[in-house]
Structures are given as C-alpha cells and as structure tokens.
MIMIRO-66237 format. One record per residue (C-alpha): residue in three letters; y, z, x. Coordinates in steps of 0.05 Angstrom, whole numbers, padded with zeros to 5 digits, always signed. Each point is the difference from the previous one (the first is absolute). Layout:
N
alaYZX/...
END
This chain:
148
met+00659-01421-03532/thr+00022-00072+00007/glu+00049-00034-00047/thr-00028-00046-00054/arg+00018-00073+00008/tyr+00027-00033-00060/ile+00045-00061-00003/lys+00041-00004-00064/pro+00003-00072-00031/ala+00064-00031-00006/lys+00025-00031-00064/ser-00015-00067+00023/thr-00073+00018+00016/asn-00006+00034-00077/val+00019-00069-00023/phe-00051-00038+00046/asn-00051+00048-00026/glu+00016-00015-00071/val-00006-00074+00009/val-00068+00011+00039/ala-00024+00048-00053/lys+00019-00050-00055/leu-00040-00060+00035/thr-00057+00039+00016/lys-00009+00031-00073/leu-00001-00080-00020/gly-00052-00013+00047/val+00039-00029+00061/ser-00023+00045+00059/val+00055-00006+00049/trp-00036+00004+00069/gly-00053+00050-00027/ser+00044+00041-00042/arg-00023+00046-00055/val+00037+00046-00044/leu-00022+00074+00009/thr+00007+00044-00060/val-00010+00074+00011/val+00012+00057-00044/gly+00064+00036+00021/arg-00019+00066+00033/lys+00065+00035-00031/ser+00011-00048-00066/gly-00070-00006-00019/glu+00026-00077-00018/pro-00032-00062+00034/arg+00040-00021+00057/ser-00006-00077+00029/val+00018-00032+00065/pro-00021-00064+00033/val-00045+00011+00064/asn-00035-00047+00051/leu-00071+00009-00005/leu-00035-00009+00065/thr-00074-00022+00012/val-00033+00014+00066/asp-00073-00016+00009/gly-00009+00004-00074/val+00034+00062-00010/arg+00063+00010-00038/tyr+00060+00041+00027/leu+00069+00021-00028/val+00048+00016+00058/ala+00068+00036-00009/pro+00048-00035+00045/arg+00055+00048-00026/gly-00038+00061+00013/glu+00000+00054-00055/thr+00024-00038-00058/gln-00010+00025-00069/trp-00058-00048-00011/val-00037+00040+00057/arg+00019+00066-00027/asn-00021-00017-00070/leu-00067-00037+00025/arg-00022+00064+00036/ala+00018+00044-00061/ala-00030-00045-00049/gly-00066-00017+00045/gln-00003-00073-00031/gly+00039-00052-00027/thr-00001-00076-00017/leu+00015-00063+00030/arg+00019-00062-00043/val+00011-00074+00011/gly+00008-00040-00064/arg-00046+00026-00052/arg-00049+00029+00053/val+00006+00076+00003/glu-00044+00038+00049/thr-00006+00079-00007/phe-00009+00024+00070/thr-00010+00070+00041/phe+00014+00003+00073/arg-00010+00034+00066/glu+00057+00008+00044/leu-00007-00017+00071/ala+00002+00049+00057/asp+00055-00021+00056/asp-00055-00019+00052/glu-00027-00055-00055/lys+00066-00032-00009/pro+00015-00042+00060/gly-00042-00058-00018/ile+00023+00004-00069/leu+00073+00000+00016/arg-00011-00061+00046/ala-00030-00040-00055/tyr+00056+00025-00045/leu+00051-00023+00047/lys-00037-00065+00017/arg+00003-00021-00076/trp+00068+00029-00023/lys+00047+00012+00061/phe+00048-00051-00030/glu+00007+00049-00060/val-00012+00069+00030/gly+00015-00010+00071/val+00074+00040-00005/phe-00041+00068-00021/phe-00038-00003+00065/asp+00055+00012+00046/gly-00015-00065+00046/val-00080+00014+00001/asp-00036-00064-00015/ala-00073-00021-00002/lys+00002-00013+00076/ala+00011+00076+00012/ser-00056+00041+00039/asp-00048+00042-00041/asp+00038+00063+00033/lys+00065-00023-00026/leu-00032-00012-00071/arg-00029+00072+00004/glu+00059+00027+00021/ile+00041-00021-00063/ala-00062+00005-00045/pro+00018+00065-00030/gly+00061-00028-00036/tyr-00038-00057-00036/pro-00048+00028-00053/ile-00058-00051-00010/phe-00054+00009-00057/glu-00067-00031+00000/val-00010-00030-00075/phe-00061+00011-00039/thr-00006-00038-00067/lys-00028+00038-00055/
END
C-alpha cells in the first residue's frame, strides 16, 4: 500500500485562506475561488475552506493540490457539498477522477494557478509530459463537479 500524500497547511496559509474565504463570501472571487462547505465526517458539523474551481471545456473540477486533505475526506464521506461565491450557493455532487483521467486537468490547473499552488507539485509544472503528470496523479485527488 502506498503512503497517502498530504501536505498540512502552515499557519500563514491558514491566514491567507481566511482572507480568501472572507472575500469570496462577500462576492469577490479571487482567481476563481469558491468557498467549499462539506459536512464533517466525524463532527457532523459544516466545514468550510476556500478552493479553486477549475473549468475545462465547460466541465468544472475541484483539485486537491495538498493531497488527501480533510475537505477531500469529508467530501468523499458526505457525497455532496456546496460552493459559494457571494450570495450564490450551489449544491453539488461529484465523480472522482481515475488517475489516467488526471493529466490534462492537472496541466490546466497548473497553467492557471502555478503561482499559488506550484510549491505543492515538487517542480512539476504545466509543461510536464503526460507521463510525468500521470506519475504524480495518485497524490492529487480531482473531482468532477455536477450542480444539483
């Protein structure tokens, strides 16, 4: 069994996330940000975190650059979540992508947000080969979002 990849956020990241979440809740989407809310798998309480919602060819995706985060685990357990920007709240379900489906989405994600998330990709960028992106794919959960 392979080790689960997870990069814990630093305190400075938590402060940044709080600022982005507040702006997004006010209706200011920072580079496509949304506030993801999912029921906690242990607490049963709503948990919120800012995420980057990626659209590729009209299909929307959530990518977890830090790996098996709490929001990823909660989303899998809950089976649905909400995405918010300003007053607009969308309830959604999802399909988790298989590793073979991930290279193109990872490339698009890195093209759009490398400045923000590149540190979590160990030098891999949007110019990486499909083989390299396929190699790292297991460490990056990706969800196709379906609005209810």
